C-alpha positions in Angstrom: 117.9 69.6 31.6 120.1 72.4 30.5 123.8 71.7 30.9 124.2 75.2 32.3 121.5 74.9 35.0 122.5 74.9 38.7 120.9 71.5 39.3 122.9 69.9 36.5 126.2 71.4 37.7 125.5 70.4 41.3 124.5 66.9 40.3 127.5 66.5 38.0 129.9 67.7 40.8 128.3 65.3 43.3 128.7 62.4 40.9 132.3 63.2 40.4 132.9 63.4 44.1 131.2 60.0 44.7 133.3 58.4 41.9 136.5 59.9 43.2 135.8 58.9 46.8 135.0 55.3 45.8 138.2 55.2 43.8 140.3 56.6 46.7 138.6 54.3 49.2 139.1 51.3 47.0 142.8 52.1 46.5 143.4 52.6 50.2 141.8 49.3 51.0 143.7 47.4 48.3 147.0 49.0 49.4 146.4 48.4 53.1 148.2 45.0 53.2 151.1 46.4 51.3 151.4 49.4 53.6 151.4 47.1 56.6 154.1 44.9 55.0 156.3 48.0 54.2 155.9 49.3 57.8 157.0 45.9 59.2 159.9 45.8 56.8 161.0 49.3 57.9 160.8 48.2 61.5 162.9 45.1 60.8 165.6 47.3 59.1 165.8 49.5 62.1 166.3 46.5 64.4 169.0 45.1 62.1 170.8 48.5 62.1 171.6 48.1 65.8 172.0 44.3 65.8 175.7 44.5 64.9 175.5 41.5 62.6 177.5 41.2 59.3 174.1 41.9 57.6 174.0 45.3 59.5 176.8 46.8 57.4 174.8 47.3 54.3 171.1 46.9 54.9 170.1 48.5 51.6 171.7 45.5 49.8 169.5 43.0 51.6 166.6 41.5 49.8 163.2 41.2 51.5 163.7 37.5 51.8 167.1 38.0 53.5 165.6 40.5 56.0 162.7 38.2 56.8 165.1 35.3 57.1 166.9 36.9 60.0 163.6 36.9 62.0 162.4 33.4 61.3 162.6 31.0 64.3 165.4 28.7 63.3 168.9 27.7 64.3 170.6 30.0 61.7 173.9 31.3 63.1 172.8 34.9 62.5 169.3 35.6 63.6 167.1 37.9 65.7 164.6 36.2 68.0 161.4 37.9 69.2 160.4 37.1 72.7 158.0 38.6 75.3 158.6 39.7 78.9 155.9 40.4 81.5 156.3 43.7 83.3 153.9 42.6 86.0 156.0 39.6 86.8 159.5 41.1 87.3 160.2 41.3 83.6 160.4 37.5 83.2 160.2 35.9 79.8 156.8 34.5 79.0 154.9 32.7 76.3 151.8 34.6 75.2 149.2 33.9 72.6 147.6 36.3 70.1 144.4 36.6 72.1 146.3 37.6 75.3 148.3 40.2 73.3 145.2 41.6 71.7 143.5 42.0 75.1 146.6 43.6 76.5 146.7 46.1 73.6 143.0 47.1 74.2 143.8 47.8 77.9 147.0 49.5 77.2 145.9 53.1 77.8 144.1 52.2 81.0 147.4 50.7 82.4 149.0 54.1 82.0 146.7 55.5 84.8 146.8 52.3 86.8 150.6 51.7 86.7 152.3 55.0 86.0 150.3 58.1 86.9 149.8 57.2 90.5 153.3 55.9 91.2 156.4 57.7 92.4 158.3 57.3 89.2 155.3 58.6 87.2 154.9 58.6 83.5 158.3 60.1 82.8 158.2 59.1 79.1 154.7 60.6 78.8 153.3 57.3 77.4 149.8 56.9 76.1 150.1 53.1 76.1 151.9 50.9 78.7 151.7 47.2 78.0 151.9 44.3 80.4 153.6 42.1 77.8 156.5 43.8 75.9 158.2 42.3 72.8 162.0 42.4 72.8 164.7 40.8 70.6 167.7 38.6 71.2 170.4 38.7 68.6 172.6 35.7 67.8 175.8 36.4 65.9 177.6 33.3 64.6 175.4 31.1 66.8 176.2 33.0 70.0 173.9 35.3 71.8 175.4 38.8 71.5 172.9 41.5 72.5 169.3 42.5 73.3 167.3 45.0 71.3 164.7 46.7 73.4 161.8 49.0 72.1 161.8 52.5 73.6 159.2 55.2 73.3 159.0 58.7 74.7 157.8 62.3 74.1 160.2 64.7 72.3 159.5 68.3 71.7 157.0 68.0 68.9 156.4 64.3 68.6 156.5 60.8 70.0 159.9 59.2 69.6 159.8 55.5 68.8 163.0 53.5 68.5 165.2 50.6 69.6 168.0 50.5 72.1 170.6 47.8 71.8 172.1 46.4 75.1 175.1 44.2 75.5 174.6 40.6 76.5 175.5 41.3 80.1 172.8 43.9 80.3 175.2 46.6 81.5 175.6 49.0 78.6 173.6 50.5 75.8 175.5 49.8 72.7 173.2 51.3 70.0 170.2 53.5 69.6 168.0 54.2 66.5 164.6 55.8 65.9 162.1 54.6 63.3 159.5 57.3 63.9 159.6 60.9 65.1 158.6 64.3 64.0 161.3 66.5 65.5 162.6 69.6 63.7 165.0 68.8 60.8 168.5 70.1 61.6 167.7 70.5 65.3 165.9 67.8 67.2 165.9 65.7 64.0 169.6 65.2 64.6 168.7 62.3 66.8 168.9 60.4 63.5 172.4 61.7 62.8 175.4 59.4 62.6 177.1 61.4 65.3 174.3 61.1 67.8 173.7 57.4 67.2 177.5 56.8 67.1 177.8 58.2 70.6 175.4 55.6 71.9 177.0 52.8 69.9 180.3 53.5 71.6 178.8 51.9 74.8 177.2 53.8 77.7 176.9 52.4 81.2 173.2 52.0 82.1 173.4 52.0 85.9 175.5 53.7 88.6 174.7 52.9 92.2 171.7 51.0 90.9 170.2 54.1 89.3 169.7 54.9 85.6 172.7 57.1 84.6 171.9 57.4 80.9 171.5 61.0 79.8 171.8 63.5 77.0 174.0 66.3 78.2 173.4 70.0 77.7 176.3 70.7 75.4 179.4 68.6 75.4 179.7 65.8 77.9 182.2 66.4 80.8 185.0 63.9 80.9 183.9 62.4 84.2 180.5 61.6 82.8 181.5 60.3 79.4 180.8 56.7 80.4 177.1 57.2 80.6 176.2 60.5 78.9 176.2 61.6 75.2 176.8 65.0 73.7 173.7 67.2 73.5 172.1 68.5 70.3 172.7 72.1 69.5 169.5 74.1 69.6 167.4 71.0 70.6 167.6 70.9 74.4 164.0 69.8 74.8 164.4 66.9 72.4 167.5 65.9 74.3 165.5 66.0 77.5 162.9 63.8 75.9 165.5 61.2 75.0 166.9 61.4 78.6 163.5 60.9 80.1 162.7 58.1 77.7 165.9 56.2 78.7 165.4 56.9 82.4 161.9 55.4 82.2 162.6 52.3 80.1 165.6 51.3 82.0 164.0 52.1 85.3 161.8 50.1 87.7 158.8 50.2 85.4 160.8 49.2 82.4 163.6 46.7 81.7 165.6 47.0 84.9 164.3 43.8 86.5 164.7 41.9 83.3 168.3 43.1 82.9 169.2 42.6 86.6 167.9 39.1 86.4 170.3 38.3 83.6 167.6 38.3 81.0 165.6 35.4 82.4 
């Protein structure tokens, strides 16, 4: 067969494509476990960043072993314990096995229609998935329970915002907020990652006034009379700010953590 014939060229190109696809597929499979491990590590770092532990001051200096050590069930004075609450049972703490969690995950999207779309509060955070069993975290500093860290998810302007809100041990104030995943515009909505925006939340914001969620991102600078429960808005990113407000309204409302916090975290 001539090296310049069409059949040879097409056959050679097809062979190269097959070899390359096998190489890429093999690489992806071999790296899958490592990617999962790195994603989990990034998640843990974000949790630590709002945990207000001595280890939170310089997370970059922590080894993988030190990070994992904070999440191991033990009686270490500084630790972060993962627990589950049941949204269908007033946000009470429950023990759940892997099979139950997997089943809950598979029915997660159906519960959006069942529990949110047809209710008065609605799907304010525009969730695609609403679990029955939600993982949350209890932080112990020096052996003493110090705060909760609660996952929060909501729709921004361009993306789904995924993060963690830290709440004081009394369940009255948000004392930290961080995002580990979003696709908002850099320099605009992306400023939800800025030290200024996160610092406003870390200063402590009252969650409820008259038993209603008061947390909000203001349009512009917060007015003095609202500074206890609002944070300054993001310049040029009103819709992202609205998304954060809706997210906080939902997750600290009746369909979120309100019952858990009102019951003293029991």
